[in-house]
N, C-alpha and C positions, 0 to 999 in steps of 0.2 A: 595505401587506403585512402579513400575518400572520407570527408569527413560525413556523408551519408549513411556511409556502410559500417564506419567506427560510431555512429549513435546509436544505430540498429544492435551491431554488436554489445554495445552497454546494457540496453534494453533487455535484449535475449540473457545476457546473465544475472544480471538485476533480478528481471523475473524469476529465471530459476532459484536464486536465494531465494526470493518471495516464498515459490514454492516449497522449497525445503524447511526452511524457518529453523534449523536448529542450534543449538549454541553456538558455534563458528558462527553460521549464516547471523545469529541476532548480531554478535559483535562487529560484521562486515556493514551490517544496514546500520548501525548507531555510528560508526564511523564515518560512514555515506551520509547520512541523517545533521552531520555536526556541520558540513560545508554547503552553504545556502548553493553556491555556484550547483551542486548536484540534483536540485531540488526538483528540476524540469525533469531529470535522466530518470529520476526516485519514480516521480509519478505515472511519467509514460508509463513507466517500467511495471505500475500497480497497475495501472488500465489494461495493460496487455496481459499481463497475469489474468485477471478475474478475467477476461475476455477468452480465455483460454478456457479457462473452468466454465464458462459460461459453454463453450460447444462442446466440451466433454463428455463421452457420453452417459456418466453417474457423475453428477454434483454431490461433492463431497464441501455441504455447506459449515459443518461444524469445522473443518480446517481453515475456511473464508472466515468466519467467525473468531477465530483466533486469532487468526492473522489482526483482522480489524480490532479487537481488544490488544493485543499487544502495540500494533503500530501506533494507535490512540494513548497508550499510557507511554510509549517513549518517545513519540515526535514531539520535537519542538514543538512552540508556542506558534511561532511563524507557517508550519507544514498542516494545523489542527482545521484551519478551514479548507483546504485543497482538498485534504484529504477527506472530509465531509462533500466537498462537492463532487469528487470524483463517486464518493457512493453513492450519490443520487443522480447521478449521470444517465442511468438505464433504471428501468422496472423490472430488469429480470432478478430472478431468484439468487443469483451468482453475487452481484451487488446489494440487493439486499438482506444475505447472511452476511456482506461485507460491512453493512451501515449497522447492524446489531450491535458485533461487537466493539465499532467501533465507538455508537453509543454507550453501551454498557463501562466503555473503559473510563468514560467523565472526560476527557483528553479536553475536549474544546470548553466543557465548562470550565476545565481547570485553568487552560488559557486563558479565561475570556468570563473571568464571573459576571453573575450578575447584580446589577447597580444597588 
């Protein structure tokens, strides 16, 4: 298995974890977020997950809002700006729903309080 295939497989696995977001998936994601070397994989998987949601027949915006809220509340400070950038990378309703949850969590404000 070459590096590209491994990266795509990891992205798919993390995207599936983001989609399910049960207790065991939350634990797995928290472990993943503790490792700065996995930041790029997490962000790519998040983009992939939101893109899949945006192409679905029915958009589950509540699920995307909950994901944004959970990630915003639990992601380390170093990821907060990247999460917000990801949420603003498209005007599609899926990205807007994720952004709504992310903003509601207040993670960016906690990570970077106003002076």
